[in-house]
VOPAGU-2260 file (C-alpha; in pm, 1 decimal, decimal comma):
REM VOPAGU-2260
SITE   aa  ch    i         X         Y         Z
SITE  UNK   A    0    9005,5    1233,4  -17820,3
SITE  UNK   A    1    8911,0    1474,2  -18097,7
SITE  UNK   A    2    8782,6    1383,2  -18446,9
SITE  UNK   A    3    9134,0    1356,7  -18589,8
SITE  UNK   A    4    9220,1    1065,3  -18357,8
SITE  UNK   A    5    9489,7    1268,3  -18182,4
SITE  UNK   A    6    9584,2    1195,1  -17821,9
SITE  UNK   A    7    9801,4    1397,3  -17588,5
SITE  UNK   A    8   10075,6    1155,1  -17477,1
SITE  UNK   A    9   10294,8    1218,8  -17173,3
SITE  UNK   A   10   10665,3    1239,9  -17257,0
SITE  UNK   A   11   10846,8    1132,0  -16944,9
SITE  UNK   A   12   11210,6    1102,5  -16851,0
SITE  UNK   A   13   11295,7     850,7  -16580,2
SITE  UNK   A   14   11535,3     575,0  -16481,5
SITE  UNK   A   15   11459,2     209,3  -16549,5
SITE  UNK   A   16   11671,6     -45,6  -16363,8
SITE  UNK   A   17   11963,2     196,5  -16356,0
SITE  UNK   A   18   11936,3     343,3  -16707,5
SITE  UNK   A   19   11796,8     681,0  -16808,6
SITE  UNK   A   20   11513,0     649,3  -17060,0
SITE  UNK   A   21   11257,4     874,7  -17229,5
SITE  UNK   A   22   10919,9     744,7  -17344,4
SITE  UNK   A   23   10597,6     884,8  -17479,8
SITE  UNK   A   24   10326,7     734,1  -17261,4
SITE  UNK   A   25    9966,4     694,8  -17374,4
SITE  UNK   A   26    9738,9     904,3  -17148,5
SITE  UNK   A   27    9654,0     725,6  -16825,9
SITE  UNK   A   28    9843,8     408,8  -16917,8
SITE  UNK   A   29    9920,0     209,5  -16604,6
SITE  UNK   A   30   10278,6     126,3  -16519,1
SITE  UNK   A   31   10189,8    -242,6  -16543,3
SITE  UNK   A   32   10062,2    -212,8  -16899,9
SITE  UNK   A   33   10360,9       5,1  -16987,1
SITE  UNK   A   34   10603,7    -255,0  -16850,8
SITE  UNK   A   35   10430,6    -552,4  -17012,7
SITE  UNK   A   36   10298,8    -411,9  -17339,3
SITE  UNK   A   37   10545,2    -135,7  -17424,4
SITE  UNK   A   38   10870,4    -250,0  -17265,8
SITE  UNK   A   39   10793,4    -621,5  -17321,2
SITE  UNK   A   40   10920,0    -707,3  -16974,2
SITE  UNK   A   41   10708,6    -981,5  -16819,7
SITE  UNK   A   42   10852,5   -1042,1  -16474,9
SITE  UNK   A   43   10593,2    -800,9  -16334,6
SITE  UNK   A   44   10269,1    -999,9  -16339,8
SITE  UNK   A   45    9906,4    -906,6  -16395,6
SITE  UNK   A   46    9653,3   -1089,2  -16182,8
SITE  UNK   A   47    9369,9    -889,5  -16022,5
SITE  UNK   A   48    9442,5    -554,3  -16192,5
SITE  UNK   A   49    9285,6    -367,6  -15898,7
SITE  UNK   A   50    9555,1    -358,4  -15630,8
SITE  UNK   A   51    9444,4    -660,3  -15427,7
SITE  UNK   A   52    9704,6    -929,1  -15496,3
SITE  UNK   A   53   10049,5    -767,0  -15516,4
SITE  UNK   A   54   10164,2    -972,4  -15817,5
SITE  UNK   A   55   10237,9    -651,1  -16009,4
SITE  UNK   A   56   10447,7    -490,0  -15734,2
SITE  UNK   A   57   10741,2    -276,1  -15846,8
SITE  UNK   A   58   10962,8     -34,8  -15656,1
SITE  UNK   A   59   10981,5     339,3  -15710,5
SITE  UNK   A   60   11279,2     540,1  -15582,9
SITE  UNK   A   61   11261,1     918,3  -15552,4
SITE  UNK   A   62   11384,0    1204,9  -15330,3
SITE  UNK   A   63   11178,6    1295,2  -15024,2
SITE  UNK   A   64   11286,1    1537,5  -14753,1
SITE  UNK   A   65   11654,8    1508,9  -14832,1
SITE  UNK   A   66   11680,5    1134,3  -14879,8
SITE  UNK   A   67   11598,9     874,1  -15139,6
SITE  UNK   A   68   11304,2     654,9  -15049,7
SITE  UNK   A   69   11232,2     313,9  -15197,8
SITE  UNK   A   70   10861,9     234,3  -15206,6
SITE  UNK   A   71   10667,9     -65,6  -15329,9
SITE  UNK   A   72   10363,0      21,3  -15539,6
SITE  UNK   A   73   10097,6    -169,7  -15730,2
SITE  UNK   A   74   10194,4    -100,7  -16089,4
SITE  UNK   A   75    9841,3    -186,5  -16209,0
SITE  UNK   A   76    9711,7     127,6  -16033,9
SITE  UNK   A   77   10017,7     350,4  -16067,9
SITE  UNK   A   78    9984,7     568,3  -16380,9
SITE  UNK   A   79   10305,2     547,4  -16582,6
SITE  UNK   A   80   10312,8     925,8  -16622,2
SITE  UNK   A   81   10394,9     943,2  -16249,8
SITE  UNK   A   82   10730,6     779,3  -16321,7
SITE  UNK   A   83   10874,8    1108,8  -16449,9
SITE  UNK   A   84   11189,0    1192,4  -16252,8
SITE  UNK   A   85   11180,2     867,7  -16056,2
SITE  UNK   A   86   11367,1     537,7  -16065,9
SITE  UNK   A   87   11153,8     237,8  -16161,8
SITE  UNK   A   88   11299,5     -89,3  -16037,1
SITE  UNK   A   89   11150,7    -417,8  -16158,0
SITE  UNK   A   90   11240,6    -776,8  -16080,3
SITE  UNK   A   91   11445,3    -795,9  -16401,6
SITE  UNK   A   92   11694,3    -554,1  -16249,3
SITE  UNK   A   93   11769,8    -750,0  -15934,0
SITE  UNK   A   94   11924,9   -1076,3  -16037,8
SITE  UNK   A   95   11983,1   -1342,5  -16299,9
SITE  UNK   A   96   11955,6   -1722,7  -16281,8
SITE  UNK   A   97   12334,7   -1735,2  -16257,2
SITE  UNK   A   98   12361,4   -1454,1  -15999,4
SITE  UNK   A   99   12055,7   -1433,6  -15777,5
SITE  UNK   A  100   11982,2   -1132,7  -15560,7
SITE  UNK   A  101   11998,5   -1208,9  -15183,5
SITE  UNK   A  102   11617,3   -1192,0  -15161,7
SITE  UNK   A  103   11579,2   -1442,4  -15444,6
SITE  UNK   A  104   11839,2   -1670,0  -15285,4
SITE  UNK   A  105   11655,9   -1661,4  -14952,3
SITE  UNK   A  106   11324,5   -1752,7  -15114,9
SITE  UNK   A  107   11494,6   -2039,9  -15299,5
SITE  UNK   A  108   11664,5   -2167,1  -14985,1
SITE  UNK   A  109   11340,0   -2165,5  -14786,0
SITE  UNK   A  110   11128,1   -2313,9  -15066,6
SITE  UNK   A  111   10930,4   -1992,8  -15090,1
SITE  UNK   A  112   10803,5   -2044,6  -15440,9
SITE  UNK   A  113   10606,4   -2305,5  -15636,4
SITE  UNK   A  114   10430,4   -2185,5  -15949,3
SITE  UNK   A  115   10626,3   -1859,9  -15917,1
SITE  UNK   A  116   10356,5   -1629,3  -16051,8
SITE  UNK   A  117   10338,0   -1421,2  -15732,9
SITE  UNK   A  118   10709,6   -1443,9  -15655,1
SITE  UNK   A  119   10827,4   -1127,9  -15837,1
SITE  UNK   A  120   10576,7    -926,6  -15634,1
SITE  UNK   A  121   10705,4   -1071,5  -15307,8
SITE  UNK   A  122   11064,1   -1004,9  -15415,1
SITE  UNK   A  123   10989,5    -640,6  -15487,1
SITE  UNK   A  124   10792,6    -586,8  -15165,8
SITE  UNK   A  125   11085,1    -729,7  -14970,2
SITE  UNK   A  126   11327,6    -519,7  -15169,8
SITE  UNK   A  127   11148,8    -196,8  -15076,8
SITE  UNK   A  128   11150,4    -295,8  -14709,7
SITE  UNK   A  129   11511,4    -410,5  -14689,5
SITE  UNK   A  130   11632,4    -112,9  -14894,4
SITE  UNK   A  131   11481,3     110,7  -14627,7
SITE  UNK   A  132   11517,4     -74,2  -14296,4
SITE  UNK   A  133   11805,9    -246,6  -14124,6
SITE  UNK   A  134   11687,7    -564,5  -13953,6
SITE  UNK   A  135   11311,7    -503,7  -13976,7
SITE  UNK   A  136   11107,6    -662,9  -13699,1
SITE  UNK   A  137   10810,9    -897,0  -13736,3
SITE  UNK   A  138   10560,7    -610,0  -13750,7
SITE  UNK   A  139   10751,6    -442,4  -14035,5
SITE  UNK   A  140   10778,2    -771,0  -14226,5
SITE  UNK   A  141   10407,6    -840,7  -14195,4
SITE  UNK   A  142   10321,8    -485,7  -14301,9
SITE  UNK   A  143   10549,6    -507,9  -14606,1
SITE  UNK   A  144   10401,4    -838,3  -14723,2
SITE  UNK   A  145   10034,5    -795,4  -14629,1
SITE  UNK   A  146    9952,5    -676,1  -14981,1
SITE  UNK   A  147   10095,1    -986,7  -15152,3
SITE  UNK   A  148    9888,3   -1301,0  -15201,3
SITE  UNK   A  149   10020,5   -1650,9  -15276,3
SITE  UNK   A  150    9783,6   -1926,0  -15386,9
SITE  UNK   A  151   10009,5   -2230,9  -15365,5
SITE  UNK   A  152   10324,3   -2195,5  -15154,2
SITE  UNK   A  153   10177,6   -2099,1  -14821,8
SITE  UNK   A  154   10317,5   -1803,1  -14639,4
SITE  UNK   A  155   10533,9   -1966,7  -14376,6
SITE  UNK   A  156   10826,1   -2036,3  -14610,2
SITE  UNK   A  157   10809,5   -1683,4  -14750,2
SITE  UNK   A  158   10806,3   -1534,7  -14400,1
SITE  UNK   A  159   11100,4   -1753,0  -14298,2
SITE  UNK   A  160   11299,4   -1617,4  -14592,4
SITE  UNK   A  161   11220,2   -1260,7  -14484,3
SITE  UNK   A  162   11313,7   -1335,7  -14123,8
SITE  UNK   A  163   11648,0   -1481,3  -14228,0
SITE  UNK   A  164   11724,6   -1173,5  -14436,6
SITE  UNK   A  165   11627,5    -951,8  -14144,8
SITE  UNK   A  166   11890,6   -1116,0  -13927,7
SITE  UNK   A  167   12170,2   -1111,4  -14182,2
SITE  UNK   A  168   12119,6    -819,2  -14422,3
SITE  UNK   A  169   12135,1    -440,8  -14414,7
SITE  UNK   A  170   12032,4    -198,8  -14691,3
SITE  UNK   A  171   12388,6    -204,2  -14821,1
SITE  UNK   A  172   12356,2    -577,7  -14885,3
SITE  UNK   A  173   12025,0    -532,9  -15064,8
SITE  UNK   A  174   12060,4    -220,5  -15281,2
SITE  UNK   A  175   12283,9    -280,5  -15585,2
SITE  UNK   A  176   12559,4     -39,8  -15679,5
SITE  UNK   A  177   12371,1      71,8  -15990,2
SITE  UNK   A  178   12081,2     184,1  -15771,1
SITE  UNK   A  179   12313,8     390,9  -15555,3
SITE  UNK   A  180   12465,9     544,2  -15868,1
SITE  UNK   A  181   12122,4     671,2  -15974,1
SITE  UNK   A  182   12040,3     831,9  -15637,7
SITE  UNK   A  183   12237,8    1158,1  -15686,4
SITE  UNK   A  184   12090,5    1188,2  -16034,5
SITE  UNK   A  185   11741,5    1182,8  -15884,7
SITE  UNK   A  186   11831,1    1472,2  -15655,7
SITE  UNK   A  187   11959,1    1680,5  -15947,7
SITE  UNK   A  188   11674,1    1593,6  -16184,0
SITE  UNK   A  189   11508,7    1914,9  -16307,7
SITE  UNK   A  190   11327,6    1831,3  -16632,1
SITE  UNK   A  191   10954,9    1898,9  -16639,7
SITE  UNK   A  192   10713,4    1647,8  -16789,7
SITE  UNK   A  193   10605,3    1731,3  -17144,0
SITE  UNK   A  194   10322,5    1629,9  -17371,8
SITE  UNK   A  195   10336,6    1515,9  -17732,0
SITE  UNK   A  196   10051,3    1482,7  -17980,1
SITE  UNK   A  197   10014,4    1134,0  -18127,0
SITE  UNK   A  198    9768,4    1008,3  -18384,0
SITE  UNK   A  199    9659,8     659,6  -18294,0
SITE  UNK   A  200    9406,4     402,7  -18407,9
SITE  UNK   A  201    9408,0     251,8  -18059,3
SITE  UNK   A  202    9131,1     327,5  -17813,8
SITE  UNK   A  203    9240,4     463,0  -17476,5
SITE  UNK   A  204    9022,4     490,0  -17167,4
SITE  UNK   A  205    9167,6     833,7  -17092,8
SITE  UNK   A  206    9201,7    1104,0  -17355,2
SITE  UNK   A  207    9441,9    1333,4  -17172,0
SITE  UNK   A  208    9649,5    1316,0  -16853,7
SITE  UNK   A  209    9796,0    1643,0  -16722,1
SITE  UNK   A  210   10069,3    1696,0  -16462,1
SITE  UNK   A  211   10066,5    2055,9  -16331,4
SITE  UNK   A  212   10360,1    2171,5  -16120,7
SITE  UNK   A  213   10197,7    2456,3  -15924,7
SITE  UNK   A  214    9867,3    2533,8  -15757,2
SITE  UNK   A  215    9819,9    2838,4  -15979,4
SITE  UNK   A  216    9862,8    2620,4  -16288,6
SITE  UNK   A  217    9611,2    2373,7  -16148,3
SITE  UNK   A  218    9355,1    2648,7  -16088,5
SITE  UNK   A  219    9387,5    2762,3  -16448,8
SITE  UNK   A  220    9345,6    2406,6  -16576,4
SITE  UNK   A  221    9030,1    2358,0  -16371,0
SITE  UNK   A  222    8881,9    2670,0  -16529,4
SITE  UNK   A  223    8992,2    2565,5  -16876,9
SITE  UNK   A  224    8876,3    2204,6  -16834,9
SITE  UNK   A  225    8578,8    2197,8  -16596,7
SITE  UNK   A  226    8504,4    1837,8  -16695,0
SITE  UNK   A  227    8844,8    1716,0  -16571,9
SITE  UNK   A  228    8874,7    1473,9  -16280,1
SITE  UNK   A  229    9150,3    1523,9  -16025,2
SITE  UNK   A  230    9379,4    1235,6  -15939,8
SITE  UNK   A  231    9623,7    1223,5  -15649,4
SITE  UNK   A  232    9712,0     858,3  -15592,1
SITE  UNK   A  233    9455,9     731,5  -15838,6
SITE  UNK   A  234    9391,4     410,4  -15648,3
SITE  UNK   A  235    9015,7     435,2  -15705,7
SITE  UNK   A  236    9001,4     591,9  -16051,7
SITE  UNK   A  237    9247,8     340,5  -16194,8
SITE  UNK   A  238    9029,8      54,5  -16071,1
SITE  UNK   A  239    8740,9     212,9  -16261,4
SITE  UNK   A  240    8962,4     230,1  -16571,0
SITE  UNK   A  241    9100,1    -123,9  -16539,6
SITE  UNK   A  242    8794,2    -314,7  -16424,6
SITE  UNK   A  243    8489,2    -109,1  -16522,2
SITE  UNK   A  244    8652,5      17,5  -16844,1
SITE  UNK   A  245    8528,7     364,4  -16756,2
SITE  UNK   A  246    8625,5     646,2  -16990,8
SITE  UNK   A  247    8766,2     975,7  -16863,2
SITE  UNK   A  248    8807,4    1267,7  -17095,9
SITE  UNK   A  249    9078,5    1424,3  -16881,9
SITE  UNK   A  250    9261,3    1346,6  -16559,7
SITE  UNK   A  251    9467,4    1610,6  -16380,0
SITE  UNK   A  252    9734,2    1464,2  -16153,3
SITE  UNK   A  253    9812,9    1682,6  -15849,2
SITE  UNK   A  254   10095,6    1466,1  -15712,0
SITE  UNK   A  255   10376,0    1694,1  -15840,1
SITE  UNK   A  256   10244,1    2013,6  -15676,5
SITE  UNK   A  257   10480,8    2093,9  -15389,2
SITE  UNK   A  258   10232,0    2339,6  -15236,0
SITE  UNK   A  259   10007,5    2044,0  -15152,7
SITE  UNK   A  260   10279,5    1834,2  -14989,3
SITE  UNK   A  261   10309,1    1926,8  -14622,9
SITE  UNK   A  262   10227,8    1813,6  -14272,4
SITE  UNK   A  263   10265,0    2088,3  -14017,7
SITE  UNK   A  264   10136,8    2191,6  -13678,6
SITE  UNK   A  265    9936,1    2513,5  -13654,4
SITE  UNK   A  266    9752,1    2684,1  -13373,8
SITE  UNK   A  267    9430,8    2530,0  -13501,4
SITE  UNK   A  268    9565,6    2176,5  -13533,1
SITE  UNK   A  269    9754,5    1946,9  -13769,0
SITE  UNK   A  270    9750,2    2058,8  -14133,0
SITE  UNK   A  271    9777,1    1778,3  -14390,7
SITE  UNK   A  272    9816,8    1880,3  -14753,7
SITE  UNK   A  273    9617,2    1714,1  -15029,1
SITE  UNK   A  274    9931,5    1562,6  -15182,0
SITE  UNK   A  275   10035,4    1373,8  -14867,3
SITE  UNK   A  276   10015,6     995,9  -14890,6
SITE  UNK   A  277    9896,4     761,1  -14619,2
SITE  UNK   A  278   10254,2     640,5  -14572,8
SITE  UNK   A  279   10373,9     995,9  -14519,2
SITE  UNK   A  280   10108,4    1044,2  -14250,8
SITE  UNK   A  281   10222,5     720,6  -14084,9
SITE  UNK   A  282   10583,4     843,6  -14090,3
SITE  UNK   A  283   10497,2    1184,4  -13947,4
SITE  UNK   A  284   10607,5    1243,5  -13589,7
SITE  UNK   A  285   10337,7    1507,2  -13556,3
SITE  UNK   A  286   10061,7    1266,8  -13657,8
SITE  UNK   A  287   10196,2     979,7  -13448,4
SITE  UNK   A  288   10212,2    1200,8  -13141,5
SITE  UNK   A  289    9887,2    1395,6  -13170,5
SITE  UNK   A  290    9660,2    1177,6  -13388,5
SITE  UNK   A  291    9721,1     819,4  -13275,0
SITE  UNK   A  292    9370,4     697,2  -13360,7
SITE  UNK   A  293    9406,0     820,3  -13718,1
SITE  UNK   A  294    9741,7     643,1  -13736,7
SITE  UNK   A  295    9579,0     321,4  -13616,2
SITE  UNK   A  296    9307,2     337,2  -13879,9
SITE  UNK   A  297    9545,2     419,9  -14164,8
SITE  UNK   A  298    9744,7     105,8  -14081,6
SITE  UNK   A  299    9428,1     -90,6  -14165,2
SITE  UNK   A  300    9367,7      79,7  -14499,3
SITE  UNK   A  301    9451,4    -134,3  -14803,4
SITE  UNK   A  302    9816,6    -245,4  -14816,7
SITE  UNK   A  303   10154,4     -78,9  -14791,8
SITE  UNK   A  304   10174,3     -68,9  -15171,3
SITE  UNK   A  305    9848,9     131,1  -15184,8
SITE  UNK   A  306    9936,1     351,5  -14886,5
SITE  UNK   A  307   10257,2     450,2  -15061,9
SITE  UNK   A  308   10066,2     656,6  -15317,8
SITE  UNK   A  309    9704,2     680,5  -15199,9
SITE  UNK   A  310    9623,3    1001,6  -15011,8
SITE  UNK   A  311    9412,5    1099,8  -14713,1
SITE  UNK   A  312    9258,5    1390,6  -14905,2
SITE  UNK   A  313    9175,6    1155,9  -15190,2
SITE  UNK   A  314    8986,7     929,7  -14948,9
SITE  UNK   A  315    8780,1    1232,1  -14843,4
SITE  UNK   A  316    8725,1    1370,1  -15194,8
SITE  UNK   A  317    8618,8    1027,7  -15320,0
SITE  UNK   A  318    8322,8    1061,5  -15080,9
SITE  UNK   A  319    8263,6     689,6  -15053,1
SITE  UNK   A  320    8008,8     601,4  -14784,1
SITE  UNK   A  321    8265,7     358,4  -14642,1
SITE  UNK   A  322    8583,7     565,9  -14663,7
SITE  UNK   A  323    8780,6     413,9  -14376,2
SITE  UNK   A  324    8954,4     730,0  -14258,1
SITE  UNK   A  325    8645,9     951,0  -14259,9
SITE  UNK   A  326    8471,8     840,9  -13935,9
SITE  UNK   A  327    8796,0     912,5  -13749,3
SITE  UNK   A  328    8825,4    1255,2  -13912,1
SITE  UNK   A  329    8463,0    1329,1  -13822,3
SITE  UNK   A  330    8512,9    1267,3  -13450,7
SITE  UNK   A  331    8835,5    1466,6  -13464,2
SITE  UNK   A  332    8609,9    1747,0  -13597,7
SITE  UNK   A  333    8831,5    1796,3  -13899,9
SITE  UNK   A  334    8800,0    2089,2  -14138,1
SITE  UNK   A  335    8863,7    2092,5  -14512,2
SITE  UNK   A  336    9018,9    2388,0  -14691,3
SITE  UNK   A  337    8876,2    2423,2  -15041,8
SITE  UNK   A  338    9081,6    2617,0  -15294,8
SITE  UNK   A  339    9001,3    2774,0  -15631,5
SITE  UNK   A  340    9129,8    3062,7  -15838,8
SITE  UNK   A  341    8878,4    3285,3  -15660,5
SITE  UNK   A  342    9023,4    3207,5  -15318,2
SITE  UNK   A  343    8983,4    2964,5  -15032,7
SITE  UNK   A  344    8709,4    2867,1  -14793,2
SITE  UNK   A  345    8711,6    2637,3  -14493,3
SITE  UNK   A  346    8420,0    2417,1  -14393,6
SITE  UNK   A  347    8369,7    2143,7  -14133,0
SITE  UNK   A  348    8417,6    1799,0  -14278,0
SITE  UNK   A  349    8067,8    1701,2  -14160,2
SITE  UNK   A  350    7928,2    1958,4  -14406,5
SITE  UNK   A  351    8138,5    1834,5  -14697,4
SITE  UNK   A  352    7927,4    1527,9  -14779,4
SITE  UNK   A  353    7594,7    1619,1  -14939,5
SITE  UNK   A  354    7476,2    1280,2  -15067,0
SITE  UNK   A  355    7599,1     959,2  -15219,5
SITE  UNK   A  356    7940,1    1057,0  -15364,5
SITE  UNK   A  357    7825,4    1419,1  -15372,5
SITE  UNK   A  358    8032,5    1686,6  -15201,7
SITE  UNK   A  359    8035,0    2059,0  -15134,5
SITE  UNK   A  360    8308,6    2113,3  -15393,4
SITE  UNK   A  361    8210,9    2384,9  -15639,3
SITE  UNK   A  362    8332,6    2394,5  -16002,7
SITE  UNK   A  363    8701,6    2483,4  -16007,2
SITE  UNK   A  364    8758,0    2382,4  -15643,7
SITE  UNK   A  365    8977,2    2118,3  -15489,3
SITE  UNK   A  366    9067,2    2012,2  -15138,5
SITE  UNK   A  367    9386,1    2198,1  -15056,8
SITE  UNK   A  368    9436,4    2059,0  -14707,2
SITE  UNK   A  369    9269,9    1893,2  -14411,3
SITE  UNK   A  370    9296,4    2056,0  -14068,8
SITE  UNK   A  371    9259,7    1828,8  -13767,2
SITE  UNK   A  372    9220,3    2007,1  -13432,0
SITE  UNK   A  373    9418,0    1845,7  -13151,7
SITE  UNK   A  374    9178,3    1696,8  -12896,2
SITE  UNK   A  375    9232,8    1738,9  -12523,6
SITE  UNK   A  376    9482,8    1487,9  -12393,4
SITE  UNK   A  377    9212,9    1326,4  -12175,9
SITE  UNK   A  378    8968,1    1278,6  -12462,7
SITE  UNK   A  379    8865,1     916,5  -12509,4
SITE  UNK   A  380    8889,8     844,4  -12884,1
SITE  UNK   A  381    8883,5     503,6  -13045,0
SITE  UNK   A  382    8807,1     355,5  -13388,2
SITE  UNK   A  383    8704,6      18,2  -13528,2
SITE  UNK   A  384    8691,5    -141,9  -13869,9
SITE  UNK   A  385    8498,0    -455,7  -13959,3
SITE  UNK   A  386    8597,8    -632,9  -14279,8
SITE  UNK   A  387    8646,5    -985,5  -14404,8
SITE  UNK   A  388    9024,6    -946,2  -14407,1
SITE  UNK   A  389    9241,3    -742,7  -14174,7
SITE  UNK   A  390    9430,5    -587,6  -14465,7
SITE  UNK   A  391    9365,8    -513,1  -14832,7
SITE  UNK   A  392    8991,5    -502,4  -14779,6
SITE  UNK   A  393    8721,7    -239,6  -14784,6
SITE  UNK   A  394    8531,9    -222,6  -14458,6
SITE  UNK   A  395    8175,9    -341,1  -14415,8
SITE  UNK   A  396    8148,0     -88,0  -14135,9
SITE  UNK   A  397    8402,5     156,0  -13995,6
SITE  UNK   A  398    8337,7     368,2  -13689,0
SITE  UNK   A  399    8498,6     611,1  -13448,2
SITE  UNK   A  400    8395,0     731,5  -13104,4
SITE  UNK   A  401    8493,2    1029,9  -12894,9
SITE  UNK   A  402    8405,0    1128,0  -12539,2
SITE  UNK   A  403    8522,7    1454,8  -12382,6
SITE  UNK   A  404    8462,5    1476,9  -12007,3
SITE  UNK   A  405    8526,6    1743,5  -11748,3
SITE  UNK   A  406    8529,4    1646,7  -11381,0
SITE  UNK   A  407    8383,5    1312,4  -11481,4
SITE  UNK   A  408    8086,5    1457,9  -11670,5
SITE  UNK   A  409    8067,4    1412,3  -12046,2
SITE  UNK   A  410    8069,7    1748,1  -12222,3
SITE  UNK   A  411    8081,8    1612,2  -12576,5
SITE  UNK   A  412    8012,5    1277,0  -12733,5
SITE  UNK   A  413    8066,9    1196,5  -13100,9
SITE  UNK   A  414    8006,6     869,5  -13281,1
SITE  UNK   A  415    8068,4     839,1  -13655,4
SITE  UNK   A  416    8003,0     553,0  -13895,8
SITE  UNK   A  417    8093,7     461,1  -14249,2
SITE  UNK   A  418    7892,6     197,2  -14431,3
SITE  UNK   A  419    7553,1     261,5  -14272,7
SITE  UNK   A  420    7417,8     545,0  -14489,4
SITE  UNK   A  421    7465,9     721,7  -14822,6
SITE  UNK   A  422    7750,7     922,1  -14669,1
SITE  UNK   A  423    7985,1     885,0  -14373,3
SITE  UNK   A  424    7774,9    1020,2  -14088,6
SITE  UNK   A  425    7773,1    1133,7  -13726,8
SITE  UNK   A  426    7507,4     987,1  -13500,4
SITE  UNK   A  427    7263,9    1253,4  -13382,0
SITE  UNK   A  428    7118,2    1039,9  -13103,5
SITE  UNK   A  429    7453,2     947,1  -12954,0
SITE  UNK   A  430    7553,2    1306,8  -12879,8
SITE  UNK   A  431    7218,6    1369,7  -12708,8
SITE  UNK   A  432    7217,9    1048,2  -12509,0
SITE  UNK   A  433    7565,2    1079,5  -12355,8
SITE  UNK   A  434    7584,5    1456,0  -12293,5
SITE  UNK   A  435    7585,2    1527,0  -11920,7
SITE  UNK   A  436    7628,7    1163,1  -11819,3
SITE  UNK   A  437    7895,4    1051,2  -11574,3
SITE  UNK   A  438    8160,7     887,1  -11787,4
SITE  UNK   A  439    8241,0     623,9  -11524,8
SITE  UNK   A  440    7874,7     515,3  -11517,3
SITE  UNK   A  441    7818,8     518,1  -11892,2
SITE  UNK   A  442    7730,2     181,4  -12043,7
SITE  UNK   A  443    7742,4     214,8  -12418,1
SITE  UNK   A  444    7572,5    -121,2  -12466,1
SITE  UNK   A  445    7257,6      20,6  -12305,8
SITE  UNK   A  446    7213,1     267,3  -12593,1
SITE  UNK   A  447    7318,6      35,5  -12874,5
SITE  UNK   A  448    6962,0     -43,2  -12983,9
SITE  UNK   A  449    6871,2     324,6  -13004,8
SITE  UNK   A  450    7182,7     407,1  -13204,4
SITE  UNK   A  451    7129,9     114,9  -13443,3
SITE  UNK   A  452    6769,2     221,1  -13503,6
SITE  UNK   A  453    6893,4     559,6  -13624,6
SITE  UNK   A  454    7029,6     408,0  -13946,9
SITE  UNK   A  455    6890,7     201,6  -14233,2
SITE  UNK   A  456    7198,0      39,1  -14389,3
SITE  UNK   A  457    7184,9     -94,7  -14742,9
SITE  UNK   A  458    7264,4    -453,4  -14834,7
SITE  UNK   A  459    7552,0    -526,4  -15071,2
SITE  UNK   A  460    7821,0    -785,8  -15134,1
SITE  UNK   A  461    8001,6    -692,6  -14811,9
SITE  UNK   A  462    7704,7    -738,3  -14582,8
SITE  UNK   A  463    7330,0    -730,6  -14552,3
SITE  UNK   A  464    7135,6    -451,0  -14388,1
SITE  UNK   A  465    7066,1    -679,6  -14092,2
SITE  UNK   A  466    7435,0    -767,2  -14059,6
SITE  UNK   A  467    7538,1    -402,2  -14061,2
SITE  UNK   A  468    7274,7    -318,7  -13800,2
SITE  UNK   A  469    7416,3    -590,2  -13578,1
SITE  UNK   A  470    7769,1    -461,2  -13638,4
SITE  UNK   A  471    7663,6    -116,5  -13512,0
SITE  UNK   A  472    7561,8    -282,5  -13185,7
SITE  UNK   A  473    7879,7    -489,1  -13178,6
SITE  UNK   A  474    8094,6    -179,5  -13221,1
SITE  UNK   A  475    7916,6     -14,8  -12926,7
SITE  UNK   A  476    7984,8    -324,6  -12718,0
SITE  UNK   A  477    8352,8    -314,4  -12811,1
SITE  UNK   A  478    8373,8      54,8  -12727,8
SITE  UNK   A  479    8210,4     -18,7  -12391,4
SITE  UNK   A  480    8488,1    -267,9  -12316,9
SITE  UNK   A  481    8756,2     -23,8  -12434,6
SITE  UNK   A  482    8613,2     247,8  -12209,2
SITE  UNK   A  483    8608,2      13,9  -11911,7
SITE  UNK   A  484    8970,2     -84,8  -11972,8
SITE  UNK   A  485    9074,8     280,2  -12007,4
SITE  UNK   A  486    8910,0     371,0  -11678,5
SITE  UNK   A  487    9072,8      85,1  -11492,6
SITE  UNK   A  488    9404,5     144,1  -11668,3
């Protein structure tokens, strides 16, 4: 904000429960605050305000690869400026007391609500699932609802409602006519987001929020505003805004840049653009076929609501010591392509992390893509995550292991950890200890003490140093069992 008290608002054009609307959005305002405080719609609830509970879940519809997708997102972490060109669907749009939506009727029939505070979030999570899938199975139901917490009803009645709907309903039963009417309008939507200067006496945590459309435009903005922070999904930065009340002078949102939205196979491996979400990686046939361990770890990251707009590149750029995906990427020997106006450079991911939340990014640079070489089909690669909850929890320790053998002799061994040092890190001792060993005689438990002694984990709310040291040994024991099972097939 300058001395005049002027803010750069985002003027966005989108659809709200079937109607086209235009609003000037305060910079960085979350969709939840926009819905509650600006639209005065209160079905979408605020509880944790950091993406843990699902009470604020809404559904976003938008075109992707020739079809309209319906995705549940945590509105507390989803910047309202991202709504431009999309269809925002809230619980108010789905039914009335006199004419309940099928999902609401099923929850009522199965006694799936008591105080009702969390219910709108469950309704919207189910809506996104049933709008997308015909007769989802138990795994899909659990994945769709894992990000929603209920303090009083108990989950069995809610799950029974979802199971009944799965047997009886298809997307055509779930998606109202007014939603279908908006779909072709989303395909033809061409307006670009604008900004509008507003003088305000209110204090905002973010002074300016920019939405470039091209990589060239982004490069120019990074030169013009070197202090700016980049935001892709924003699932971490918005927590800092909501909970820590951190101030950001400028955020630059890269989610509209088409040049960063790709997953493709190259001679050097799988290329994943910086704009690709976790959910898009999970849906990718290339990733599912060639990077199954990465797929397995991503399924354990946060919740479906978070995965629908959080990005793999954002997890790397955030440089958290416990970034769940990073140990897997390290044993895959991933590369990062760094882009600026001056050109591009490619470095190994293991050289990207320089210290606690410090990276090799130079001023004006961003991660353009991640390249993951395809391992040999006989490579033994596994990953583990230890956390208090299976879903919607940050790991205490995450790890990944890789063994490449030729004629039964290990040629390469890689073991990576998150949560044991200032950065995600590869074990130096592990590679030395296993190289040249016969893979069928290798007992990983025998070297667990040596590997654990290599690190001095910190203590924090997720676990003490002693606990983390023990978890390193436990992970080696689990990998030993996995290796034994793989060998005896």
